[in-house]
C-alpha positions in Angstrom: 159.8 100.9 75.1 156.7 102.4 73.5 156.1 105.7 72.2 153.6 107.8 74.5 152.3 110.2 71.5 151.0 107.1 69.5 148.9 105.4 71.7 147.3 102.9 69.2 150.5 102.3 67.9 151.4 100.7 71.1 148.2 98.5 71.5 148.8 97.3 68.0 152.4 96.1 68.7 151.4 94.7 72.1 148.5 92.7 70.1 150.6 91.5 67.6 153.6 90.4 70.1 151.2 88.8 72.2 151.5 85.2 71.3 154.9 85.0 71.7 155.0 86.8 75.0 152.3 84.5 76.2 154.1 81.2 75.1 157.2 82.3 76.6 155.7 83.0 79.9 154.1 79.9 80.0 157.3 78.3 79.3 159.4 80.0 81.8 161.3 81.8 79.4 162.7 85.3 81.3 164.0 88.2 79.8 167.7 87.3 79.8 167.2 84.0 77.8 166.6 83.7 74.3 163.2 85.0 74.5 163.6 87.1 71.4 164.2 84.1 69.3 161.2 82.0 70.8 159.0 85.0 70.8 159.6 85.5 67.1 159.3 81.9 66.1 155.8 81.8 67.6 154.9 84.8 66.4 155.9 83.6 62.7 153.9 80.7 63.3 151.0 82.0 64.4 150.2 84.9 62.2 151.3 82.5 59.1 148.3 80.2 60.6 146.1 83.1 61.0 146.9 84.2 57.6 146.6 81.1 55.6 143.0 80.5 57.1 142.1 84.2 56.1 143.4 83.5 52.8 141.4 80.2 52.3 138.5 81.6 53.8 138.2 84.4 51.2 139.5 81.9 48.3 
């Protein structure tokens, strides 16, 4: 899944997808279910919230 030639890219990708993976694991969505949709939703909500707080902090 991840390219072994670029370990930093792998670390950044895993970190970016971590909130969605944690929530999917917490509510018990397996890989065969619609895990991708739930992970996308959680990641969008989480990173948009982080972005809004950063923008408000620097505004």
